[in-house]
C-alpha positions in Angstrom: 19.0 -94.6 70.7 22.0 -93.8 72.9 23.5 -97.3 72.3 23.0 -97.0 68.6 24.8 -93.6 68.5 27.6 -95.0 70.6 28.0 -98.0 68.4 28.0 -95.8 65.3 30.8 -93.6 66.8 32.9 -96.6 67.8 32.6 -98.0 64.3 33.7 -94.7 62.8 36.7 -94.6 65.2 37.7 -98.1 64.4 37.4 -97.3 60.7 39.6 -94.2 60.9 42.1 -96.1 63.0 42.4 -98.8 60.3 42.9 -96.3 57.5 46.2 -95.0 56.3 45.7 -91.3 56.1 49.3 -90.2 56.5 51.6 -90.3 53.5 55.3 -90.8 53.6 57.5 -88.0 52.4 59.5 -89.2 49.5 62.8 -89.6 51.3 63.3 -93.4 51.1 65.9 -95.0 48.9 64.6 -97.7 46.5 64.9 -101.2 47.9 64.1 -103.2 44.8 65.2 -102.9 41.1 61.6 -102.2 40.0 60.8 -99.5 42.5 59.6 -96.3 40.7 61.9 -93.2 40.8 61.7 -91.2 43.9 61.3 -87.4 43.9 65.0 -87.1 44.9 66.0 -89.3 42.0 63.8 -87.3 39.5 65.4 -84.0 40.7 68.8 -85.7 40.3 68.0 -86.7 36.7 67.1 -83.2 35.7 70.1 -81.7 37.4 72.5 -84.2 35.7 71.0 -83.3 32.4 71.4 -79.6 33.0 75.0 -80.0 34.3 76.0 -82.0 31.3 74.4 -79.5 28.9 72.2 -82.3 27.6 69.2 -80.0 28.2 69.0 -76.3 27.5 66.4 -75.2 30.1 63.8 -74.8 27.4 63.1 -78.5 27.0 59.8 -80.0 27.7 59.9 -83.4 29.4 57.7 -86.2 27.9 58.9 -88.8 30.4 61.1 -89.2 33.4 60.8 -92.8 34.3 62.7 -95.7 35.8 64.6 -97.5 33.1 63.7 -101.0 34.2 66.7 -103.3 34.5 66.9 -106.3 32.1 64.4 -108.9 33.0 67.1 -111.5 33.7 68.8 -109.2 36.2 65.5 -108.7 38.1 64.7 -112.4 38.2 68.2 -113.1 39.5 68.2 -110.4 42.1 68.7 -111.3 45.8 67.5 -109.0 48.6 70.2 -106.9 50.0 72.4 -107.0 46.9 73.2 -103.8 45.0 71.3 -103.3 41.8 71.3 -101.2 38.6 69.5 -97.9 38.9 68.9 -96.0 35.7 66.4 -93.4 34.5 65.0 -92.9 31.0 64.1 -89.4 29.8 62.5 -88.1 26.6 62.3 -84.4 26.0 61.9 -81.8 23.2 62.3 -78.1 22.3 59.5 -76.5 20.3 62.1 -74.9 18.0 63.7 -78.2 17.1 62.7 -81.1 15.0 62.2 -84.4 16.8 62.9 -85.4 20.4 65.9 -86.4 22.4 66.2 -89.5 24.6 68.7 -89.9 27.4 69.6 -92.6 29.9 71.1 -91.6 33.2 73.0 -93.8 35.6 71.8 -92.7 39.0 74.4 -94.8 40.9 77.3 -93.1 39.0 75.5 -89.8 38.6 76.2 -89.4 34.9 74.5 -89.5 31.5 75.3 -92.8 29.8 73.6 -92.3 26.4 71.9 -89.5 24.4 70.0 -90.2 21.3 68.3 -87.7 19.0 65.2 -89.1 17.2 64.4 -87.0 14.2 60.9 -86.5 12.6 58.9 -87.6 15.7 56.6 -85.6 17.9 56.7 -85.7 21.7 53.8 -85.9 24.0 51.6 -82.9 24.9 49.0 -81.4 27.2 50.2 -78.6 29.5 52.8 -77.1 27.2 50.5 -77.0 24.2 48.5 -74.2 25.8 50.7 -72.0 23.5 48.0 -72.6 20.9 46.1 -69.5 22.3 49.1 -67.2 21.8 49.8 -68.4 18.3 46.4 -68.1 16.7 45.4 -64.8 18.3 48.2 -63.1 16.3 46.8 -64.4 12.9 44.6 -61.9 11.1 42.9 -64.6 9.1 41.8 -66.4 12.3 40.6 -63.2 13.9 38.6 -62.4 10.7 37.0 -65.9 10.6 35.7 -65.5 14.1 34.5 -61.9 13.5 32.5 -63.2 10.5 30.6 -65.3 13.1 30.1 -62.3 15.3 32.7 -63.5 17.8 35.6 -61.4 19.2 39.0 -63.0 19.5 39.2 -61.8 23.1 36.0 -63.7 24.0 37.4 -67.2 23.1 39.9 -69.7 24.4 41.6 -72.3 22.3 42.3 -76.0 22.5 44.3 -78.2 20.2 44.7 -81.9 19.2 47.5 -83.7 17.3 46.9 -84.0 13.5 48.9 -87.1 13.0 48.8 -88.4 9.5 46.2 -85.7 8.5 48.8 -83.0 9.1 50.3 -80.8 6.4 53.4 -79.4 8.2 56.9 -80.7 7.5 57.5 -84.1 9.0 58.8 -83.8 12.6 57.2 -80.3 13.2 54.9 -80.1 16.2 51.6 -79.6 14.4 48.1 -79.5 15.9 44.5 -78.6 14.9 43.3 -75.6 16.9 39.7 -74.9 17.6 38.0 -72.1 19.6 35.2 -72.0 22.2 33.8 -69.1 24.1 35.5 -68.5 27.5 32.3 -69.1 29.5 31.0 -71.9 27.3 32.0 -75.6 26.9 30.9 -76.2 23.4 33.3 -75.6 20.5 32.7 -73.1 17.7 32.1 -75.8 15.1 33.4 -75.8 11.5 36.4 -73.5 12.2 39.9 -75.1 12.6 43.4 -74.0 12.0 46.3 -76.3 11.1 49.0 -74.8 13.3 52.7 -75.4 13.3 53.9 -75.0 16.9 57.5 -75.4 15.8 57.4 -72.2 13.7 54.6 -70.6 15.7 52.4 -70.0 12.6 49.0 -71.1 11.3 49.4 -73.1 8.1 45.8 -73.3 6.9 42.4 -72.2 8.2 39.5 -74.6 7.5 36.1 -72.8 7.5 33.2 -75.1 7.0 30.7 -72.2 6.9 27.3 -73.1 8.2 28.3 -75.3 11.1 26.8 -74.4 14.5 28.6 -71.6 16.2 26.0 -70.0 18.5 26.4 -69.7 22.3 24.3 -72.3 24.2 23.7 -73.0 27.8 24.5 -76.7 27.7 24.4 -77.5 31.5 28.0 -78.5 31.4 29.3 -80.3 34.6 31.2 -78.0 36.9 32.6 -79.7 40.0 32.4 -76.5 42.1 28.6 -76.1 41.5 27.4 -79.6 42.3 24.4 -79.4 44.5 23.7 -82.2 47.1 19.9 -82.3 47.0 19.0 -86.0 47.0 18.8 -87.7 50.3 21.6 -90.1 50.9 21.3 -93.8 52.0 21.6 -94.8 55.6 25.1 -95.5 56.8 26.7 -98.6 55.2 30.1 -98.7 56.8 32.9 -101.0 55.7 35.2 -101.5 58.6 38.1 -103.8 59.5 38.4 -103.4 63.3 41.3 -105.9 63.4 43.1 -104.1 60.5 43.5 -105.4 57.0 44.9 -108.8 56.1 47.4 -107.6 53.5 50.8 -106.4 54.3 52.6 -103.6 52.4 56.4 -103.2 52.5 57.5 -100.5 50.1 56.0 -101.6 46.8 55.5 -105.2 47.7 52.1 -106.5 48.8 51.4 -109.9 50.4 47.9 -111.1 51.0 46.6 -114.6 51.6 48.6 -116.7 49.1 49.4 -113.8 46.8 52.6 -111.9 46.6 53.2 -109.1 44.1 54.7 -105.6 43.5 53.2 -102.5 42.0 54.3 -99.1 40.8 53.0 -96.0 39.1 54.6 -95.3 35.7 54.7 -91.8 34.3 53.3 -93.1 31.0 51.4 -96.3 31.7 49.9 -95.5 35.1 49.4 -98.5 37.4 51.9 -101.4 36.7 51.7 -104.8 38.4 54.9 -106.7 38.8 56.2 -110.1 39.8 52.9 -111.8 40.6 53.3 -115.1 42.5 50.9 -117.5 44.2 52.0 -119.5 47.3 50.8 -123.0 46.5 51.2 -125.2 49.6 54.4 -123.4 50.5 55.8 -123.1 47.0 55.9 -119.7 45.4 54.8 -120.1 41.8 55.2 -117.3 39.2 52.3 -116.1 37.1 53.1 -112.7 35.7 56.3 -110.7 35.5 54.6 -107.4 34.4 51.1 -106.3 33.6 50.0 -102.8 32.5 47.8 -100.8 30.1 50.4 -99.1 27.9 48.1 -97.6 25.3 44.5 -96.7 24.5 42.8 -95.0 21.7 39.4 -93.3 21.4 38.1 -93.0 17.8 35.1 -90.6 17.3 32.5 -91.3 14.7 31.6 -88.0 13.1 33.0 -87.5 9.6 34.1 -83.8 10.1 37.8 -83.0 10.0 38.1 -82.2 13.7 36.4 -85.5 14.9 38.4 -87.5 12.3 41.6 -86.2 14.0 40.0 -86.8 17.5 41.6 -90.1 17.9 43.4 -89.7 21.2 46.2 -92.1 22.1 45.8 -91.2 25.7 48.9 -92.9 27.0 51.3 -92.3 24.1 50.2 -88.7 23.4 49.1 -87.5 26.8 50.6 -90.0 29.2 47.2 -90.6 30.8 47.0 -87.1 32.0 49.4 -87.8 34.8 51.1 -84.4 34.6 47.9 -83.0 36.0 46.9 -86.0 38.2 44.9 -85.6 41.4 44.3 -87.7 44.5 41.4 -90.2 44.8 38.3 -89.4 46.9 38.1 -91.7 49.9 34.8 -93.6 50.3 33.7 -93.1 46.7 36.6 -93.9 44.4 37.5 -96.7 46.8 35.8 -98.0 50.0 36.6 -96.5 53.3 38.7 -99.5 54.4 41.2 -98.7 51.6 44.9 -98.1 52.3 46.1 -95.3 50.1 49.7 -95.1 48.9 51.4 -92.1 47.2 53.0 -91.9 43.8 55.7 -89.5 42.4 54.9 -88.0 39.0 56.3 -85.1 37.2 55.3 -81.9 35.4 56.4 -81.2 31.8 59.1 -78.9 33.1 60.7 -81.9 34.9 59.5 -81.0 38.4 58.3 -84.0 40.5 55.2 -83.8 42.6 53.5 -86.3 44.9 49.9 -87.7 44.6 49.0 -88.6 48.1 46.1 -90.9 47.4 47.4 -92.3 44.1 46.7 -96.0 44.6 44.0 -97.6 46.7 44.6 -101.1 48.1 41.7 -102.8 49.8 40.0 -106.0 50.7 36.4 -106.3 49.5 33.5 -108.6 49.8 33.6 -110.9 46.7 30.2 -112.6 47.1 30.1 -116.4 47.4 33.3 -118.2 46.9 31.6 -121.6 46.6 28.5 -123.3 47.9 26.7 -126.6 48.1 23.7 -127.4 50.3 24.3 -125.5 53.5 28.0 -125.5 53.2 29.2 -122.1 51.8 32.3 -120.0 51.8 32.6 -116.2 51.7 34.9 -114.7 49.0 37.2 -111.9 49.8 39.2 -110.1 47.1 42.3 -107.9 47.2 41.9 -104.9 44.9 44.5 -102.5 43.7 43.0 -99.4 42.0 44.3 -96.4 40.2 42.2 -93.5 38.8 43.2 -90.9 36.2 41.6 -88.0 34.4 42.4 -87.2 30.8 40.7 -84.0 29.8 36.9 -84.8 30.0 37.1 -88.5 30.7 38.0 -90.3 33.9 39.2 -93.9 33.9 39.9 -96.3 36.8 42.0 -99.5 36.4 41.6 -102.2 39.1 43.5 -105.4 39.3 41.5 -107.8 41.5 43.2 -110.8 43.0 40.9 -113.6 44.2 41.5 -116.4 46.7 41.0 -119.1 44.0 43.9 -117.7 41.9 41.8 -115.7 39.5 42.9 -112.2 38.4 40.1 -109.9 37.2 41.1 -106.7 35.4 38.4 -104.0 35.6 38.1 -100.7 33.7 35.8 -98.0 34.9 34.7 -95.2 32.4 33.1 -92.1 33.7 33.5 -88.3 33.5 32.1 -86.0 30.8 31.3 -87.3 27.3 32.6 -85.3 24.3 29.9 -83.1 22.7 29.6 -80.8 19.7 27.1 -78.0 18.8 24.4 -78.8 16.3 21.4 -76.9 14.9 18.8 -79.5 15.9 16.9 -79.4 19.2 14.7 -82.5 19.0 15.7 -86.1 18.3 12.4 -86.7 16.4 13.2 -84.0 13.9 15.1 -84.8 10.7 18.8 -83.7 10.9 19.3 -80.1 10.0 20.7 -79.5 6.5 23.7 -77.8 8.1 24.4 -80.7 10.5 26.3 -83.8 9.4 24.2 -86.8 8.8 24.0 -90.0 6.7 20.6 -91.1 5.2 18.8 -89.3 7.9 21.0 -90.6 10.7 23.0 -88.3 12.9 26.3 -89.2 14.4 25.4 -88.8 18.1 22.7 -88.4 20.7 21.1 -85.1 21.7 21.7 -84.6 25.4 20.6 -81.0 25.4 19.2 -78.6 22.9 21.9 -77.9 20.3 24.2 -80.3 22.0 25.1 -83.7 20.5 27.2 -86.3 22.3 29.2 -88.0 19.6 29.3 -91.8 18.9 32.7 -93.1 19.8 34.7 -96.2 20.9 37.3 -96.9 23.6 40.1 -99.4 23.1 42.4 -100.3 26.0 45.5 -102.4 25.2 46.8 -104.5 28.0 50.3 -105.9 28.0 50.9 -109.0 30.1 54.3 -110.6 30.4 53.0 -113.9 31.7 55.5 -116.3 33.2 53.5 -119.4 34.1 55.8 -121.3 36.5 58.8 -119.6 35.0 59.8 -117.2 32.2 60.7 -119.9 29.7 58.8 -122.8 28.2 55.5 -120.9 27.9 53.1 -121.4 25.0 49.5 -120.3 24.0 46.7 -122.5 22.8 43.4 -121.1 21.5 40.4 -123.0 22.8 37.2 -123.2 20.7 34.1 -125.2 21.6 32.6 -127.0 18.6 29.6 -129.1 17.9 30.1 -132.6 16.7 28.3 -132.8 13.4 24.9 -134.6 13.9 25.1 -138.2 12.7 26.7 -141.4 13.9 29.2 -139.6 16.1 26.4 -137.4 17.6 23.1 -139.2 17.2 21.2 -136.9 19.6 22.7 -133.7 18.4 24.0 -132.7 21.8 27.7 -133.5 21.8 30.4 -130.8 21.6 34.1 -130.7 22.3 36.9 -128.2 22.8 39.3 -127.9 19.9 42.7 -126.6 20.8 45.1 -124.9 18.4 48.6 -124.3 19.6 50.3 -121.2 18.1 53.8 -121.6 16.8 54.5 -118.0 15.5 53.4 -114.5 16.1 51.4 -114.2 12.9 49.4 -117.3 13.8 48.5 -115.7 17.2 46.8 -112.6 15.8 43.2 -113.5 16.8 39.8 -112.1 17.6 37.1 -112.8 20.2 34.4 -115.3 19.1 31.6 -115.7 21.6 29.8 -118.3 19.4 32.7 -120.7 20.1 33.3 -119.5 23.7 36.8 -118.7 22.5 39.5 -118.2 25.1 43.2 -118.6 25.2 45.2 -120.9 27.4 48.7 -119.7 28.4 50.6 -122.7 29.8 54.0 -124.1 30.7 55.2 -126.8 28.3 57.4 -128.5 30.9 55.2 -128.5 34.1 52.1 -130.7 34.6 49.5 -131.0 37.3 48.5 -134.3 38.9 46.5 -135.3 35.9 49.0 -134.7 33.1 47.5 -131.4 32.2 49.8 -128.4 31.4 49.8 -125.9 34.2 48.4 -122.6 32.9 46.1 -119.7 33.0 43.1 -118.9 30.7 42.4 -115.4 29.3 38.6 -115.1 29.4 37.3 -112.1 27.3 34.7 -109.7 28.8 32.3 -107.5 26.8 34.0 -106.5 23.5 33.7 -104.3 20.5 35.5 -104.3 17.1 36.6 -101.1 15.5 34.5 -99.6 12.8 37.5 -97.9 11.3 38.4 -99.8 8.1 41.6 -101.4 7.2 43.9 -99.1 5.2 42.6 -96.0 7.0 44.9 -93.5 8.6 44.0 -94.5 12.1 44.5 -98.2 11.4 48.0 -97.5 10.1 48.8 -95.7 13.4 46.8 -98.1 15.7 47.7 -101.4 14.1 46.8 -103.1 17.4 43.1 -102.5 16.3 43.6 -105.2 13.6 43.0 -107.9 16.2 41.9 -108.3 19.8 44.5 -110.8 20.9 48.2 -110.9 20.1 51.2 -112.8 21.3 54.8 -111.7 20.9 58.2 -113.1 21.8 59.5 -111.2 24.7 61.8 -108.3 23.7 63.0 -105.7 26.1 62.1 -102.6 24.1 58.7 -103.7 22.8 56.5 -101.9 25.4 54.1 -99.6 23.6 51.7 -101.1 21.1 51.5 -98.0 18.9 55.2 -97.2 19.3 56.9 -94.7 21.5 55.7 -91.5 19.7 52.2 -92.1 18.2 51.6 -88.3 17.8 54.1 -88.3 14.9 53.1 -87.8 11.3 53.6 -90.9 9.1 55.8 -92.8 11.7 54.6 -96.3 12.4 55.7 -98.6 15.1 54.2 -101.2 17.4 52.5 -104.5 17.4 51.9 -104.8 13.6 55.6 -104.0 12.9 57.0 -106.3 15.6 54.8 -109.3 14.7 55.7 -109.0 11.0 59.0 -110.6 12.1 56.9 -113.7 12.8 59.1 -114.9 15.6 58.7 -118.2 17.4 56.3 -118.0 20.4 56.1 -121.7 21.2 58.0 -122.9 24.3 59.4 -119.4 24.8 59.3 -116.3 26.9 56.2 -114.6 25.6 54.0 -111.5 26.1 50.2 -111.6 25.7 48.4 -108.5 24.5 44.6 -108.0 24.9 42.7 -105.2 23.3 39.5 -104.5 25.3 37.0 -102.4 23.4 33.6 -100.7 23.9 31.3 -98.9 21.6 29.7 -95.9 23.3 26.4 -94.7 22.0 25.7 -92.0 24.6 22.4 -92.0 26.5 20.7 -88.8 27.7 21.2 -90.1 31.2 24.9 -89.7 30.8 24.8 -85.9 30.7 26.1 -83.8 32.3 28.1 -86.5 33.8 28.4 -90.2 33.0 27.6 -92.9 35.6 30.4 -95.5 35.8 30.5 -98.1 33.1 32.6 -101.3 33.7 34.4 -103.5 31.3 37.3 -105.9 31.5 38.5 -109.5 31.3 39.8 -112.3 33.5 42.9 -114.4 33.9 41.7 -117.6 35.4 43.8 -120.7 36.5 43.3 -123.6 34.1 45.2 -126.6 35.2 47.5 -124.4 37.4 46.1 -126.3 40.4 45.0 -130.0 40.5 41.9 -129.1 42.5 40.1 -126.1 44.0 42.8 -124.3 46.1 40.1 -122.8 48.4 38.5 -126.1 49.5 39.9 -125.8 53.0 39.1 -122.1 53.4 37.1 -121.1 56.5 34.6 -118.3 56.9 35.8 -115.3 59.0 35.3 -115.7 62.8 33.1 -112.6 63.1 30.5 -114.2 60.8 30.4 -117.4 62.9 29.8 -115.2 66.0 27.2 -112.9 64.4 25.0 -115.6 62.9 23.9 -118.7 64.8 22.8 -121.9 63.1 19.2 -122.2 62.2 17.3 -124.4 64.7 15.2 -127.2 63.1 12.5 -126.5 65.6 12.1 -122.9 66.7 10.4 -121.8 69.8 6.8 -120.8 69.2 6.7 -122.4 65.8 4.8 -125.5 64.8 6.8 -126.1 61.6 10.3 -127.2 60.9 12.9 -124.7 59.8 15.8 -125.2 57.4 
């Protein structure tokens, strides 16, 4: 017993020694052109804007970000050389139409461009708490609540962008406001106010009458009241007593044959840069930049509020990063993780540091390969980032494998969106005052009078793939097809792979097809492997969903990326956000649909691949009051990039060899052979 306790203590000490629990204060100067802005630089940006009278002091900052240098400059950069250092900002004043964009030269300490963008709406979250003050002054709103027996002082308010459903003048900051009791987390259904935040007035009150508005104890999740009642498992400790294998220098990570950079963007979250694989001493480029620049969550109830409830969580709320919080060690990431900080900013322009923003860790990856008694253990490098946007929590993990594969994993958890309903039993017919269609409701009861609404999540990934260089890249769609039974297929078993090479952007607007095992081969036209095959990577879809929102609808106009699950564009410096820079705006359209209408050449070019990963979420009762993690994602897998398995000469770690001895064919005390 004493030995066991001592061993356990030593393991914990070794684990803690291997962890990085201390965080660097943001006092380092950037050392690479793509390093995110430091806190010092962010403060400098705001001060330059104030000193130059570009901002008034009332402005709300959408974004303070690094303005990444032109790609050609970054690719040509040599360590130790000076480099361009610019910041991009976007900000607005409630009292004014549109937003202002400015670019600041941090090396010169001056504003180099200012641009006013009329008729667009900036991002929101913290600053839109003004909804409460606006609607409380409106006599009609107070009366509508009173009619339901609810005092204005007993409620709080939240709001969402109206987008194309809005009725305010174009460019005004308009939102739908809804109320809920202060000590309750279900909305007062059927009562909404079109509210113009620019003028500070309600434009129209929508009162749907008999919708559910009673108070209900819905067992809503509260982090401060979680009770730890269930017995935990016995200790399962992930330790690396010799330290981790990867090396972090600033924002550069090297591990095994991988070399890459990362950063945390104030709009996109985790960004992966400059991914290379060391192939027998030669560094080979795979991806210049990878990120998740936009997502949308359409809800499936036909009422006005849910029809507006189509969050563009990156473009409208910058992934909630203005209120971001650190990760929880041992749960959000394993205890052998190295945590690195990130500098984000509040909407008033003030920077703040998230200490445990990014988790970098090695993990057991199962079996790398096996045949007979020869087997190799797989180890992966994972880079993980968590964010919370109102009720939902999302994690994005880029997983780099020894065989050259890159897996992208999304975790969905948090609290599902609910609404109050009259019904209390799923077996009962929908109440006449609850929305339904032919006896079907639009969600799942998770509590009496509480319905979790059917919805979907769509994540748009942008990958600037540079397979063995930024130029000469192409995309071919691969479909497996049956040879028609007959003389060419007498036994009915023959099938082949049919490749279609895309020449233009419109040709490359495609969808997942599991029946044909469809995938997409991104390859270099000029480089071949030993067998005359183009070196390349294959995008392999994971679980998928198509939108139920029909073509021509308001959401599809705004989220044109939902038209297809796979897109390819010719690289263009300012084409970053698939729904445009300001998707909260009324009747302003930008993004993938508009860009690809140019139908530019994508064959033998510098190209960007876009993948729209989707999931349909029909909520289960087991996902209330908090949802267990659901995983989804896709893979980028080498296809012809190597001429053989690059891990054939891998060895298993020494500690495994020491811990497990070979099985003896004849064991002592046994009269049978062992294998």
